[in-house]
N, C-alpha and C positions, 0 to 999 in steps of 0.2 A: 574578607570573602564577600563576593556578590551574593545577593539573595537568590539569584537564578542558579547558583551553584550549591544551593543548600540541600544537605541530606536530613533525614528525620532528626538526627541528634543535634544537628544544627539549629532547627527550629527549636527544639526543646531547651536548648541552652542560651537562646537569644532572648535578653530581658525585654526588648521592645515587643518581640512577639508574644511573650507571657503577659505584657500589658493589653495587648490587643485581645487575647484570649479572656484575660479577666476584667476586661472594660475599664481599666483604671486611668490610664494615661490618654486623653483625647488626641493629642497629635499622633501618638503612635498607632492609635485607632484607625484614624485617616490614612495615615501612611500605608499600614498593611493592608486596608481595604482597598485602596487605589491599586496598589501594586498586584493584589490577587485578582482585581477586575481585569488587569492588563496582562496577567499570566495565570489564565484559567487551568491550564496544564499542571500547575504547581498547587491548586486548591486541594486535591485529594490528600496528597502527603501532609498539607498544612492541616487539614482537619483531623488526620490522624494524630498529628504531634499535639493538637488542641485538646483531643480527647485524653491522651496520656496526661497532659498538665492538669486538666480538670480531675483526673482520676486519683491525683496525689493528694492523700488525705494526711492529715496531722492529729494525733490522739489530743484530745483536750484533756487538761489536767482536772480530775474530779475532786469535789470536796466531800469529805467523809460525813455520813449521816450523823455520826457522833460529834462532829465539830459544829454541825448546824444546829444540834440540838442544844448543845452547851451554850452556844451564842446566844439562842433564843431565850435560855433561862437567865442569862446575865441582863438581857433586855428586860425581862418581866421584874426581875429583882429591882433594877434601878427605877422602873416605873413605880413600884410599890413604895419604896423608899421616898420618892417625889411626893406622892400623895400624902403620906404620913407627916411630911413635913410642912404640908400647907396649913395655913390658919385658916379655920372655917369661920367666916364673917355673915353673920345672919342679914338678911335683905328684907327691908320692909315691903308690905303689899304694893304701896304707892309707888316706891322704887323700882319694883318689878315691871309696873305698867310703863314707866318712862323708859326703862331698859328696852322693853319689847317695843315701844314705839320708834326709839332711835335705831334698834336693830332693823325695823321694817324699813325706815328711810334709807339706810345703808344698803339693805338688799335690793331696794328699788333702784337706787342709783347705780349699783352693780350691774343690774340686768340692763338697765339702759346703756351703759357704757360698754358692756360686752357685745350687746347687739350692734351698737355703732362701729366697734372695732371690727367685727366680721363683715358688716356692710361695707365698710372702707376696704378691707382686705380682699373682699372677694370682687369689688369693683375697681381697685387701683391697678396701675400699670407698672410693670418692670422696664426699665431702661438701661441699656448698657451702652456706652460711649468710650471711644478711643481717642487718644491725642495723635498728634502727626508722628509718624514713624512708629507707631505702637499697635501690636496686635494682640488679641487675646481669644480665648477659647471658650465658648459657652455650651453648657449642658441644659437643653431645653426640659421642660417637665415630662416630655414623652421618651426622653433619652436621646432624642436626635441631638446632633451636634452643629454648632456653627462656629466659623472662625471668623471674627470680625477683623477687616483690615484697618489701617491707620485712618484718622479723620472720617470714622464713620459712627452711626448710631443704629441701635436694633430696639425696637419697643415690642412688648407683648402683654397681653392680658394677664394679670397675676394668677387667676383662677381657671385652669384649663379643665375642660370637661371631656370625658372620653366619647360623648354622644353629640359632641359639636364641632365645627371646624376649628383646626389649629390655625392661628393666624398671627403673623408678625409683620412690622413695617419697618422698611429699611431705608435708611439714608447714607450712601456711600458704597462700600464694597464688603461683600461676605461670601463664605463658601459653605454651602449646606450639605450636610449628611444626613438625609430625612428617613427615619425609620418607618416601615409599614405600621398603621395603627392597629393595635389589637383588639379584638372583640368584634361584634357585628354592626357597631354605629358607623357613622360617616368617617371616613378614611381621608378625608381632604386636608392638606396642607397648603397654605395660602401664604406667599410673600407679596406684600403690597409695596409699591415704590411709588414716586411721585405721579408717574404717567402709565404704568403697567401693573397688571395682576399676573403672577406665577402660580398656576395651579399644580400641585404636586402629588406623585403617588409613589412615594418610595424611591429615592434617588439621591444622586450627587449632582451639583451643578454650582456654578459660580455666577453671582449677580452683581453687576456694577451699576450704581445709579449716581452719575456725576454730571453736574452742569446742565441738568434738565434733559438728560439723555440716558436711557436703560438699556444695558446690554446683558444678554444671559447666554452662558456657555454651558451645556450639557455635558457632564463626564460619563453619566449612566443612568439607566431608567427612563423614564419618559415624563415631560411637562407639557403643560398648556397653557399658552400666553393669550391674555385679552386686555384691551384697553377701551373699555366702553365709553370713557369721555373722548379720547382723541381719535378713535376708530370704532365707531359703534358698529356692531354686529360682526366685527373682524376677529378672527383667532387664529392661533398656529399651534399646530403639534409638532414638539421638537422630538429629534432622535439623537442618540448619542454620538457626540463628535461634531455636532451643530452649534453655530454661533447665529443668535437671532437679535435683531435691532428693529425698532418701529421707526418708519420713514414717515416723517409727520407731513412731507409734501404730498404722499401718495395714500396717506392714512392706510398703510398696510404693513405687514410684518416682513422683513427681508432676511432670509437665511442664507448661510455658506458654511461649507466644512471647514473645520480646523482641528488643529491639536489641542485638545482641552487641557493637557497638562501645562502648557505655556501660560493659561491664564489662571492657573490656580496653583502655580509654582510658589507664588509668595507665602501660602502657608506652610511651607518647608524652609522659609527664610532664604528664599534664592529666587532670582528673576531669569527667566528665559526670554531671550529676543530671537524671533525668528524673521528677518527681513523687516525689523522694526525701525521706524523713521525716528530720527532726533527729535522731531515734532512731537511724536507720541510719547516718547521718554520724557521730555519737558513736561508734558502735561502729568505724567505719572509722579514726577518729582513735585508737582504743585499740589495735586490732588491728596497724595499720601503722606507728604513729608512737610507740607506747608511752606515750600520756597517759591520765591517770585523769580521766575527764570527768565533770563534775557538772552535771546540768540542774535548777537550782534554782527553774525556772518551769515547772510540769508542764503548761501550757497549749501550751508550744511542742514539746514532745515529738514530736507526731503531725503537726506542721506541716510541708507539703510544699514542697519547692524544686525549681526547674528552672534549669538553667544550666550554664556550663562555667567551670571554674576551671584555670588554668596552676599547674602545681607546681614551681617551681625549687627551693625549700627549704621547710622548715617555717614559718618565719617568714611567708614569703610567702604560703604556704597560708591561715594564720590570718587575715591581713590581707585577703586575698582573700575568705574565707568572711564574715567580718565585714561588708566593704563590699558585696559583691554580694547577701548575703541579709538585710541590717538585723539583724545579731546583735552583742551586746556579749559579747567573749570576753576573760576574765582570765585570765593566765597566772601562777601561782606555781610554780616549779620544773617538774615534770611533771605538775601538776594544773591542768585548765581549768575554769572556771566560765563556762557560756554561759547567756545571758539575751536575752530578745527584746527589741526596741526599742519 
């Protein structure tokens, strides 16, 4: 059954919907948020179903007071027996002084070690990295979600504070679902790429940073782009359904209207092509899957393809591309040779 046909009971019985309500499975959370954003007329009934799911309570098994008291008496009895069994060995005054000096040394070392650990922990960075053809979902300290595409790296400061900017550094491609920061502090969320900064205020968007080029596609909300090094003083405000890139020749941002679901379809293990050239598909295979692609037939490089391919693994992807778009794809190691039929 399609989600659009769901009645109240269907939402309540759907396991992926329950995961969205309970914030337990990031992929399901992203799927339902995107679907509800695109189907706002269904949100009232979805909210009603969510309220019913949250209202289902289970009675916890209580431990009786008698059992607690009995257990505590057993613990006291064993401690007393242990004390009685210990031999009392007298310690001379000089020996006590030596013991205290040694204890002072160890306490001092412990304090220094503890301080060093917390200094390192508060100033260290967390780094997430994916291999070719691999995706992973990351829950950030503020409960925002990042889906990291293949051959990508995300870095962030380990110790996030609620009164400072939330910052991440991206190399590759990622889909962000950013929550609005609670409290009265600064609510900015910043994504840094090699040549651009993306300032976010509660939104969903896709960022691609490949081959010294950054592209941002906005699904919902609002973001502000800036690139002080490459385009000093220039910025761009994006609206949902827009794609933006930085034109280095003009030192300005160029925007156009797109279907954002095409650019974020990879988070659902599928690829959507809408008048996409073989040249662009070859670049995708190189960037995300680590192939070296050879197009021996120049006539097909600008051939446009439209369709949908589900991606379970690399082998399935290549077979689907070959069958769906009438291509001959020969693989030798990590080298692909693509020809038209």
